[in-house]
C-alpha positions in Angstrom: -27.2 -3.3 -47.9 -27.0 -6.9 -46.8 -24.8 -8.9 -44.5 -22.8 -10.1 -47.4 -21.6 -6.6 -48.0 -19.8 -6.7 -44.6 -18.7 -10.3 -44.8 -14.9 -9.4 -44.9 -15.3 -7.0 -41.9 -17.2 -9.7 -40.0 -14.4 -12.2 -40.5 -11.7 -9.7 -39.5 -13.4 -8.2 -36.4 -13.2 -11.3 -34.1 -9.4 -11.6 -34.8 -9.0 -7.9 -34.2 -10.8 -8.2 -30.9 -8.8 -11.2 -29.9 -5.5 -9.4 -30.6 -6.6 -6.4 -28.6 -7.8 -8.6 -25.8 -4.5 -10.5 -25.7 -2.5 -7.2 -25.8 -4.3 -5.9 -22.7 -4.1 -9.3 -20.9 -0.4 -9.6 -21.7 0.3 -6.1 -20.5 -1.5 -6.7 -17.2 0.0 -10.1 -16.7 3.6 -8.7 -17.1 2.8 -5.9 -14.7 1.4 -8.4 -12.2 4.5 -10.7 -12.4 6.9 -7.8 -12.0 5.0 -6.4 -9.0 4.8 -9.9 -7.5 8.6 -10.2 -7.8 9.1 -6.8 -6.2 6.7 -7.6 -3.4 8.6 -10.8 -2.6 12.0 -9.0 -2.5 11.3 -5.5 -1.4 11.6 -6.2 2.3 15.0 -7.7 1.9 16.1 -4.8 -0.3 14.8 -2.2 2.2 16.6 -4.0 5.0 19.9 -3.9 3.1 19.7 -0.4 1.5 18.7 3.0 2.7 16.8 3.9 -0.6 14.9 1.5 -2.8 13.1 2.6 -6.0 12.6 5.9 -7.8 11.1 9.1 -6.4 7.4 9.7 -7.2 6.4 12.8 -9.2 5.0 14.4 -6.0 8.2 13.9 -4.0 10.3 15.2 -6.9 8.3 18.4 -7.2 8.5 18.8 -3.4 12.2 18.3 -3.4 12.7 20.8 -6.2 10.6 23.5 -4.5 11.6 23.0 -0.8 14.7 20.8 -0.8 12.7 18.1 1.1 11.1 15.0 -0.2 7.3 14.5 0.3 7.0 11.6 2.7 10.0 10.0 1.0 7.5 8.7 -1.6 9.1 6.1 -3.8 8.0 3.9 -6.8 9.7 0.5 -6.3 9.3 -0.3 -10.0 9.6 1.7 -13.2 8.1 0.3 -16.5 10.6 0.8 -19.2 8.6 -1.2 -21.7 5.8 -3.7 -21.5 8.2 -6.5 -21.1 10.9 -4.8 -19.0 10.7 -3.3 -15.5 13.5 -1.5 -13.6 14.3 -0.8 -10.0 17.2 0.8 -8.1 18.7 0.8 -4.7 21.5 2.7 -2.9 22.7 3.6 0.5 24.9 0.7 1.8 28.5 0.7 2.8 30.9 -0.4 0.0 28.1 -0.5 -2.6 27.5 2.6 -4.7 24.2 1.3 -6.0 22.4 -1.7 -7.6 20.4 -1.8 -10.8 17.6 -4.3 -11.1 16.2 -5.3 -14.5 13.2 -7.7 -14.9 12.9 -9.1 -18.4 9.6 -10.8 -19.2 8.0 -12.5 -22.2 6.2 -10.4 -24.8 2.8 -11.7 -23.8 1.2 -8.6 -25.2 2.4 -9.5 -28.7 1.5 -13.2 -29.3 2.9 -13.2 -32.9 6.3 -11.9 -31.8 6.3 -14.3 -28.8 5.5 -17.3 -31.0 8.1 -16.4 -33.6 10.8 -16.0 -30.9 9.9 -19.4 -29.3 9.8 -21.1 -32.7 13.2 -19.7 -33.8 14.7 -20.7 -30.4 13.4 -24.2 -30.8 14.8 -24.6 -34.3 18.1 -22.6 -34.0 20.4 -23.3 -31.1 22.3 -20.1 -31.9 19.2 -18.0 -31.2 17.8 -19.3 -28.0 14.2 -18.3 -27.1 13.7 -15.4 -24.7 13.3 -16.4 -21.1 12.1 -14.4 -18.1 14.9 -13.4 -15.7 15.9 -10.9 -13.1 19.3 -9.3 -13.7 20.7 -7.6 -10.6 24.0 -5.7 -10.9 25.8 -4.2 -7.9 28.5 -1.5 -8.4 31.2 -1.3 -5.8 32.6 2.0 -4.5 36.1 0.7 -4.7 37.5 3.6 -2.7 35.6 6.3 -4.6 33.0 7.3 -2.0 34.2 10.9 -2.0 33.7 11.1 -5.8 30.3 9.4 -6.0 28.5 10.5 -2.8 27.5 14.1 -2.2 29.5 15.4 0.8 27.7 16.6 3.9 29.2 19.0 6.5 30.7 16.0 8.3 33.2 14.1 6.3 32.3 10.6 5.3 34.0 8.2 7.6 34.0 4.6 6.4 36.6 1.9 6.1 38.7 1.7 3.0 36.5 0.0 0.4 39.2 -0.3 -2.3 40.1 -3.8 -3.5 42.2 -5.6 -6.0 40.0 -6.6 -9.0 39.2 -10.2 -9.8 36.8 -12.4 -11.8 34.9 -15.2 -10.2 31.6 -16.7 -11.1 29.2 -19.6 -10.2 27.4 -20.6 -13.3 24.6 -23.0 -14.4 26.4 -25.6 -16.7 23.6 -25.2 -19.3 24.5 -21.5 -19.7 28.2 -21.8 -19.3 29.1 -21.8 -23.1 26.7 -19.0 -23.9 28.0 -16.7 -21.1 31.6 -17.4 -22.1 30.8 -16.4 -25.7 28.8 -13.3 -24.6 31.0 -11.9 -21.9 34.6 -10.9 -22.5 35.5 -11.1 -18.8 34.4 -14.7 -18.4 36.3 -15.7 -21.5 39.5 -15.1 -19.5 38.6 -17.5 -16.7 39.2 -21.2 -16.1 36.2 -23.5 -15.6 36.3 -26.0 -12.8 33.8 -28.0 -10.9 33.7 -27.6 -7.1 32.7 -30.4 -4.6 30.8 -27.9 -2.5 28.4 -27.2 -5.4 25.7 -29.4 -7.0 26.7 -31.2 -10.2 24.6 -28.7 -12.3 26.8 -25.8 -11.2 30.4 -25.0 -12.0 32.8 -22.2 -11.3 34.5 -19.8 -13.7 37.4 -18.1 -12.0 41.0 -16.8 -12.5 42.0 -17.8 -8.9 41.1 -21.2 -7.3 41.9 -20.0 -3.8 39.7 -16.9 -4.2 36.9 -19.2 -5.3 37.1 -21.3 -2.2 37.0 -18.1 -0.1 33.9 -16.8 -1.8 31.9 -20.1 -1.7 30.4 -19.6 1.8 27.7 -21.8 3.1 25.1 -19.0 2.9 26.0 -18.3 -0.7 25.8 -21.9 -1.7 22.4 -22.4 0.1 21.0 -19.3 -1.6 22.1 -20.5 -5.0 20.7 -24.0 -4.3 17.3 -22.5 -3.3 17.0 -20.9 -6.7 17.3 -24.3 -8.4 17.1 -24.4 -12.2 16.0 -20.7 -12.2 19.6 -19.7 -11.3 21.7 -18.6 -14.2 24.9 -17.1 -12.8 26.5 -15.1 -10.0 29.4 -13.1 -11.4 31.9 -10.9 -9.7 34.1 -9.0 -12.1 36.3 -6.0 -12.5 36.4 -6.1 -16.3 33.7 -5.2 -18.8 31.3 -7.6 -20.5 32.4 -6.4 -24.0 36.0 -6.8 -25.2 38.0 -3.5 -25.3 38.6 -2.1 -28.7 42.0 -0.7 -27.9 
């Protein structure tokens, strides 16, 4: 046998090694970015909520066998896929729980990443995937007794029920897309607000309510995000239009 007998394999092998190397690099990079985001925000979450993250396998087994958690062990992040990481928090008055979803680029699959970016560049109707954190808080709305396991002492909290409404602060570049994607925002009126930078607008069904919600702390927090900010949405209606 001579080298010429393995010429095809010799040509394919470097590309194969490159693809495998990029896969492992992309996987580690996404894990690192997700962990960095969680490290930057975990202290705030732990200050605001009694429980952050998911029970570890050890604490779950201990809880099942003894009814007690092993050192309250928690995983702050759960890897749903190589480009999506989840977290969870609960234990705060008026808020049942929050879901956190970190969506990252498919760095582990260069071909899929390139195709997505190329299609997004050519077709406005199919924007390229962007990395983002989506944080959804669910209110109790007077249903503490239904959603929280009762202890011997009755839960004593202020009435958390409220009249539903829709109000949002949205980046103007994402306004049209969000209105098309979300049923609830399609019912709102868009209006600029002098308290906000010119790259932001409000989408609301009640102007007075918007003024009440636009506190100084909220506006400063949104400004601090800069162009990374997409939207802050408060809604009592679903994203998808009802079928009946």
